N, C-alpha and C positions, 0 to 999 in steps of 0.2 A: 544559377551562374545570370545574370541583369543581359534579357535580351535586347536591350539595344548595343550592344557589345559587338559589332561587325567586324571591324580593320583586324589585322593582327596589332599594329599601336593600339586600337584601344581594350584588346586581351593584355599586352605587357603592357599600359596605367596600372588596371588590375589586378596583373597581380606583384606589380610594383606595391601598391599600396598594403593590399592584404599580407604581403611579405612584410613589408615594416611594424604590421600591425600582429604579426604571430601567427596570424592564420595560414598557417604553411602548408597544408592540402592542398587549399583554395585560393593559394598561390599556381602550386605546380600543375594542378588541373587549366588554367588561366594560364603560364606559360606555353602548357600544350599544344593548349588551342594557337595559340599566338604563333608553334611556330609551323602548326600546321597550314597555315595562311599564308607563312616568311619563313624561311632560313635566315638567321641570324641570331647574330654571335653574341650577340645580351643576351638574348634571352633564354642562349641555353645557356649560360655563362648563373643568370635568374636559378635558371631549375638546376644547375649541378649546385650552387647553393643552398635551395631549399631543401634540398634531397639527403644534403648534408646535414642538413639538421632533424631530423626526423629519422636519423644513422642509415638510411637507405646508400649505402655508399659506394658500394657497387654499382649503384646507376649516376649518381653524381659525378663517379669518375669515368663515364659513359659522355653524361653532361659536360663538362668538360673540355675534352676531349674532341667533341665537335666545334666549342667554341675556339678553339684554337685553331682546328684547321681552317676555322675561315678567317679568324686573326688573335696576332699574338699578345693578350693581355697580362698585365701581370696577379692582374685577381682569379684568372681564372689559372691561372701556371700555380699563383698560394691555394686557390678552392682544390686541385687536384694535387698539391701536395702533401692539403690534411688527409685529403682521403687516402692515396694511396698509405698513410701511413695507418689510416685506423683500419686497412686489412693486411698488415702487416708488409708491406713493399715497402720498406726503408731506403733502397738504394736506390728507387728512381722518385721516393717523397723526398728526399734529399736531395736530388737531380732538378727536379718541380721547385723547388723555394731558391733554390741559387738563383736556377734563371729571372726566376719574380725577381728578385732583390738586384740580378742585373737593369732590368726594367723603370723598379723603381725602391727605395731604398725605406723597405715598411717595416715598423716596432716589429706589427704581430707576426711576419712573416722572420721576425731570427726569433721571435718565441719559439715558433714554430717550430724551428730545424733547431732547439733546444730542449725542448721536450724529445725529438725524434731517438736526438743523441744520449740523449740520458737514460729512456728506455731501451737504446742498445747498448747501454753503458760506456759510453765513449764520453767520459768527464770532461774532458780535455775542452774538447770541441763544443761539451753542451757549455762550459762556463764560458767561454771568448762569444756563443752566439748568443746569451742570455747577456754578457753584460753591452753587446753589442743593440742590441735592445732596452733595454736601460735608459743607455742614451739618448735613444729616441724618443722616449715613452715611460716614465714610471707608473709601470700597473705589477701588482700585484702576484700574480701568475710567474712573469718572471722574475722577483725576487725571492720567491717560496723557492725556483727550480735553481736559479744561481745558491743560493746556501746550499741547498738538497747535491745538484754537482760541489759544492763545493766541501762536505762533508765526507763526500764517498770517493773523493781524490785525496784525503787524507789533510786538507788543508784546514784546518777546524779554528785557530782561531782569523783564520780569513772569513769564517760562514761564524762566526760569530761577531764582523767587524760587520757584514755585512744584516744580519739581523738588527743591528745597532741601527743602522743605516734608514732600513725599511724600519721602523718600529717609532721614529723621527716623522717617515714620510706619511704613516697610517696613523690618525690617531684614534680613532677606532681598535686597532690591532695594539696602539702604548697603552693601554691600560690593562691587556693579557700577556704583559710582559714574562710575568712567572710562567704561562700557559704556556707558549713562543719556547722559553727556553726550556721544558720539561720535553716537547717534542725534539727540540735541536738535540739536547743530550740523548735522546732515544738514540735517533742518527747515527751520534758518534760512537753511541756503547755497540750499534750494531755494525759498525764499519771498524771497530778495535776488534771487536770477536773476530771477526773474516780475516782479520791481520794479523794474531795471535799477541794483539797489544797490551803488555801491562798498564795500561791509564786507563785501561777499565775496572781497577780499582776504585781510583778517584773518584773514575763514573759514574759507579753503581749508590753512592752514598749520594750526590747530585738526581741522582733519578729518583732515590726516593722522598728527600726533600722537596724536589718542585711536584715529585706528581703527587705524595697528599696534598702542600699548600694548594694544588689547580683542583682539586678534587674535591675542596671545601669552599673554595673561593669559585670557583666558572659555575654554571649549566653542566647538564650532561650533553645542552645539545651546541657551545660553544667548545666543549672538549672535543665532541666529533667534528666538527666543520673544521675546528684549526690541524687535528690530525694529520684529516684527509688529505691538508691544500697540501702537506709533506709526502704525500704521494704513501703515504701510512694507510692498511686495509685497516676495513671493520673492527673483524674478529683480534687483530693485533692490538688496538686502542679499549677496546670491548675489555682483555684481557689485564690489559694495563689499570684499566678503572677498576677490575674487582679487585686486583691485585693491594693497589693501594687505598681500600678502606670504601670505594663508592657499589658495591653493591647493591644495599636495597635505596641509593639515591638513582642507580639504573633501574629500577624498579619503578621505581613513583614516576625518574618522565618519561614511560612511558616507550621507548625505545628498543629495551627489550620487557620481553615476559618471563617466567618463573620457568617455563620448562623449554624453551630458546637455549637459556644458562643452564642445563646438565649437564653437559661438559666445559672446561676450563680449559683446553688444550698449552695453553700457555706452561699447566702445570705437568707434562705428561710425556715427556719426550718431544718437546714440539722443536716446532720452524724456531720460533722465536717465539718470546725470551726465550732463553737458551737454559739449557742446567745451570749454563756458568754466568748468567745471572738467578738467579735458586741459589744456588751452591751462595755467594758474594751476599747477597739477601738475610739475611740472621732469622729475620720476620717471619719469611718459609723456608728455612732450613729444617725439614723434617721427615722422619720418613711419610711413604706416600700409604697410608693406614687408616684405615676411619679413628675420626675425632677423638671419640673416649680410648682408645688403644692408647693416639701420643698421649694422653694424660694420665698413662699408666708406665711411662718413658718418663715422662717429667720427677714423677715420684721415685723411682728406680736409683741407685747409686751407680749407676752409669762409670766413677771412675774408677769402679772394683771389679766392672766386669770385663773380662773380652768377649768382643761379638766373633759368631762368623755369620757371613753371611749367603746364602744362596742370591744373586742377582747382587748386581750392583745400580749406583745409580747416585738421588740425591742422599739420601739413606748413609750411605760409602763414606759422605763426610759429614753427616750428621754425629754419625758416630764414632770416628777419626777425632772430631775434636772434642766428643764429648765421654769417651771410652776410654781403659783402659788398652785395649790394643784394639784394635777392625781386623779381618782376613776375609775378603768377599772375591767367589768365585763368578766368574763372569767365562764365558765362552764363545758370545759372539754371535749365538744364534739366531738372534728373534731379527723376522723379516722387516723389521724396519728403521733398523741399527744399521743392515747394509751391512755388517760385518767390523763395522770399526769403531764398535762401541768403546772398547780396551783405550782405542786412539784416543776417541773425546776423553774419556775418565782421566787419564795420565795427561789431557792438553789442557784443563781447568786444572787438575791436580797442581800445574804447578805454578798456575799463571793466581792461584788464590793461595799456594805455601801449605795446601795440607796435603800430607802424603799420603798415600792411597796405597793399602797393598794387597793387587791384585793376582789372584792364581785360576791359570786355565786346567780347570777340573779334566779327569781320567778317572777310568774305574776303580784305582786304588784311593787317590787322594781328597775323593766325596766321602770316602767311609768314619762313618763314627767314632769308632780306634784309631782309624791312621790323626786324624786331626787333636785328636788327646795325645797319640804318642810325638806328632811334630810339633804342632801350633802352639800347643802350649805351657805353660810353664810348668807346672802344676797340676795332682786333679783331682786339689781341692778348690783350686780357685774359682769364683761366679764365673759362670758362661750363660752366653745368651744367643742364641741361635734363629737369622732372623731368616725365613722359607719362603723367597718369594722369587721370582723368573717361570725357569724354565722345569722342567721333569719334578715338579712341587711334591707330587702322590709321591716317586723313589724315595728324597728326602725324608719328607714328613715319618714316610711306614720307616725307616734305616733307623730312624732317632728315636720312632719313640719305641720301637723292638729293641735294640741296644739303652736305652732307660727305663725301658720295665723290666730290667736284667742287671740294671744296674743303676738301683735309685735312690741311692746313699750319694751320688754327686749333685751337687750345684747348679742346675740347669733349668733355664726356664725353655721354651723351647715358643716361637713368634710366629704364628702360621697368618698368612695376608690373604685373603679369599676364601676363609676357610668352609664357608656354605657351596662353596661348589661341589661337585660331586667325586668320586674317587676314596676322601678321605673317610669313612663312614667303620672299615673294617679297624683302623687305625686307631679313631676312637674309643669301639669298642673294647681297644685292649687296654686305654690308658682308664677307661670306666672300671672297668675288670681290677686292674690293677690298684686301682687306688688312689689316681693322681687326681689333681687339683685342675681343670678346666675353666675358664672363664670366656665366657665369647663377649667378643662387644660389635654388635651392631650397629652400621649407620654409615652417613656420607661420609668420603674422605674431603678432603681439601682441595679443592677446584671441580669437585662432582655436586651438584646441589642435590638433584633427588633419587640420585645412583645409591641406592641402598647395599653395606656391601657386611660381610664381616672378620677380624681379625680377632686372635683367638691366642692366648696364654695358655700357654700347659707345663706345667713345674709337679712334682714330688716335694718338692721344699718350698711350702705356699709361702713361708714366711718372705722369702725373696721378693713376693711383689709386694711388700710391706714398706721397703725402704726402710730408713731409717728410725723411723714411725710411723707406728698406726694409726696415729690421731690425723683427719683429713684437715684439722683448723693447721695445721705444719704443712700443709702441701700448698704451697703457693705460690711454686714455681710458677714464671712464666716463660712461654718463648717471644726469641728476641734477644734483646741488650741486657735478660737480666743476668743476676747471680751464674744460674744454671749455663747459659750461653758460655759466658763468660770466664767459671771460673775455670778451663783447660788450655783458656786462650792462647796459650805459652807455647803449648803444644803443636798448633799451626803457623 
């Protein structure tokens, strides 16, 4: 530090110069030297402001309080309010900011209030604060905060109107209208999911359209910058990029590297995007099995099959749309679903218009013989048994034993995660009784490097070929293909 600095005023002036130049640590030391020579409210205020900028919130709060003890100034109250908010002392933060506003009608104080109200789910108060901020100063964070608050207040049309106003104000963002519409529709989708509103049907279509176009039109950096400005997390943005065809673009950008993308958690019971999103998006509505095993399902004549599932989820809706019938056992015992998975399945069933048949398992009704006698119309029909979820070793063992003694039945067993321990004895039984066993190794959709295995077992190998044995005719595809639409009337 300059040796020519001697007085409190010298150190204060030096601190201000460094603060304005972005040298916050040097400014902090100078403010402290000034205060060691003279107690001054402006030096405490400057110290608090500099400490805020290096995330030293508790020390900043203490500095602002010392400044206010000497003089009640609106900027010290504003800084105190922001520091208290960062420490999640929201009530005290709101009180400090309101006191600041009584001394000076400042746009940024209203903006800070808006953020606090939004973070504490007080959306109407947030809307009021952001509107007052924008009347004083057209500022991008206030626009974004107002739009987001309107959406979460279910005022979707008002949110769209403010977005239009914002795009007129910001020429830089006007060229990114589609990108902003992508994230705004994502917020609307998130809100309608929470409210169980049917509007989500149309919203999913818009989401797909806007995100797909955004992935093609904008850089990964622009997508993240826009998404985070709407208070969305990087994880959510990453998932949406990958879901809409941007995986390789994401890798090329250097934003993510392959090993960091091992799990795309939007596809497996995530907080967001949800089961509901996946069910309504035909392009990704598929059983969560290895990719090559999914291709086997494309070749099967599923409309001729009754499907029995142990465990429910995305696959349930897929089979209910495409198979003759589907019955799914669900015990709600998985820790991740907190006993509410059946309720979530029924909720999405109502919204999607896809009827599901959930069965609460008990000791008797999970047995193969009971299923054939009570759920199926006759023993000659084609049956697909999908074994997933909990206690799959027992379910696989029971079906292997039953089929080895009744190998005239037209049944395919589909076992997910068949590479786990616990299945060896059952596979030996299948081998000894001349069953056909097909292992499909590879990643599942949504996991990049994690290699798993899905196995198909049957005593009737021709079932695995579908109507034609030639791969030339195996041209079914996921999404809006005849495969996904041929049973659309069932939903």
